[in-house]
C-alpha positions as CSV (number, residue, x, y, z in Angstrom):
1,M,162.3,115.3,-84.3
2,A,163.6,111.8,-84.0
3,I,161.5,108.9,-82.7
4,W,163.3,105.9,-81.5
5,A,161.5,102.5,-81.5
6,T,163.0,100.2,-79.0
7,G,162.2,96.6,-78.6
8,C,160.2,96.4,-81.8
9,T,162.8,94.5,-83.7
10,D,163.5,91.8,-81.0
11,T,163.3,88.3,-82.4
12,P,161.4,85.7,-80.4
13,E,164.8,84.2,-79.5
14,E,166.1,87.6,-78.2
15,K,162.9,88.0,-76.1
16,A,163.2,84.5,-74.7
17,K,166.9,85.2,-73.8
18,D,165.9,88.5,-72.1
19,H,163.5,86.5,-69.9
20,G,166.2,84.1,-68.8
21,Q,165.3,81.1,-71.1
22,E,168.3,79.0,-72.0
23,I,166.5,76.4,-73.9
24,W,164.0,78.0,-76.4
25,F,161.5,76.1,-78.6
26,E,160.2,77.5,-81.8
27,E,156.7,76.3,-80.7
28,Y,155.3,74.8,-77.5
29,M,152.0,73.5,-78.9
30,H,151.6,71.7,-82.2
31,D,148.2,71.2,-83.7
32,Y,148.1,68.3,-86.2
33,G,144.6,69.2,-87.3
34,Q,143.0,66.0,-88.6
35,I,145.1,62.9,-89.1
36,E,143.9,59.7,-90.7
37,E,143.7,56.6,-88.5
38,D,147.1,54.8,-88.6
39,G,148.6,57.9,-90.2
40,D,151.9,59.5,-89.4
41,G,151.7,61.1,-85.9
42,T,155.3,62.3,-85.9
43,W,156.3,65.9,-85.1
44,S,159.6,67.4,-84.2
45,F,159.9,70.4,-81.8
46,A,162.9,72.4,-82.8
47,F,164.9,74.2,-80.1
48,K,168.0,76.3,-79.6
49,N,170.4,76.7,-76.7
50,L,170.4,80.4,-75.9
51,G,172.6,80.0,-72.8
52,E,176.3,80.3,-72.4
53,E,177.0,76.7,-71.4
54,A,176.1,73.4,-73.0
55,I,172.7,71.9,-72.2
56,V,172.0,68.3,-71.7
57,I,168.4,67.0,-72.0
58,N,168.2,64.4,-69.2
59,R,164.7,63.1,-69.7
60,V,161.6,63.7,-71.7
61,R,158.4,62.4,-70.0
62,S,155.1,61.9,-71.8
63,T,151.7,61.9,-70.2
64,C,150.8,58.5,-71.6
65,G,152.2,55.5,-73.6
66,C,150.5,56.7,-76.8
67,T,153.0,59.5,-77.1
68,V,156.7,58.5,-77.5
69,P,159.5,61.1,-77.4
70,D,162.9,60.7,-78.8
71,W,165.9,63.1,-78.4
72,S,169.7,63.3,-78.6
73,R,171.5,62.5,-75.4
74,Q,174.5,64.6,-76.5
75,P,175.2,68.0,-75.1
76,I,173.8,71.0,-77.1
77,E,176.5,73.7,-77.2
78,P,175.6,77.4,-76.9
79,G,174.0,78.7,-80.1
80,E,173.4,75.1,-81.4
81,A,170.0,73.8,-82.3
82,G,168.3,70.4,-81.8
83,E,164.9,68.7,-81.8
84,I,162.7,66.5,-79.8
85,T,160.6,64.2,-81.9
86,V,157.3,63.1,-80.6
87,K,155.3,60.2,-82.2
88,Y,151.6,59.9,-81.4
89,N,149.9,56.6,-81.9
90,T,147.1,57.2,-84.4
91,A,145.5,53.8,-84.1
92,T,142.6,55.1,-82.0
93,T,140.2,57.7,-83.4
94,G,139.1,60.8,-81.6
95,T,140.4,64.1,-80.3
96,F,143.6,64.2,-78.3
97,L,145.7,66.6,-76.3
98,K,149.0,65.2,-75.0
99,S,152.0,66.7,-73.2
100,V,155.7,65.9,-73.0
101,V,157.8,67.5,-70.3
102,V,161.5,68.2,-71.1
103,Y,163.9,68.0,-68.2
104,S,167.4,69.5,-68.9
105,T,170.3,71.4,-67.3
106,A,168.8,74.7,-68.6
107,A,167.8,77.3,-66.1
108,N,164.2,77.2,-67.4
109,S,163.8,73.5,-67.0
110,P,161.3,71.8,-67.1
111,V,159.6,72.8,-70.3
112,K,156.1,71.5,-71.3
113,L,155.4,70.8,-75.0
114,Q,152.0,69.8,-76.2
115,I,150.4,68.1,-79.2
116,K,146.8,68.1,-80.2
117,G,144.6,67.0,-83.0
118,K,141.9,64.6,-84.1
119,V,142.4,61.2,-85.5
120,V,139.6,60.4,-88.0
121,P,138.7,57.0,-89.5
122,V,139.9,56.3,-93.0
123,I,137.1,56.5,-95.5
124,D,137.0,53.5,-97.9
125,D,135.9,54.8,-101.3
126,E,135.6,51.3,-102.7
127,L,132.1,50.7,-101.2
């Protein structure tokens, strides 16, 4: 008796492609955890073009000025990877949840990416 398992070996990329996604991100939410005040609030969201044509990222819009995105304006060919770098301003302490929306020529555009975490004050041990 043979038992066939189907669909169990699909990678996340294959599943995304099956659902019509042309631009696929490894993660859609990044949790920084705790970051020290004025620490490095930079994160890069890696993506891949799963489509059959080049993708151009036209615009990446953030929900506020405290989150600044950066991306390549060059076309991403089929099968190629890229990244969208987001820098959060860690000058203000407290909990945050911010979004950036990626607009591209991909069929599944726009795509929302999010970052969250908590900026904590630096503890001065020299007191």
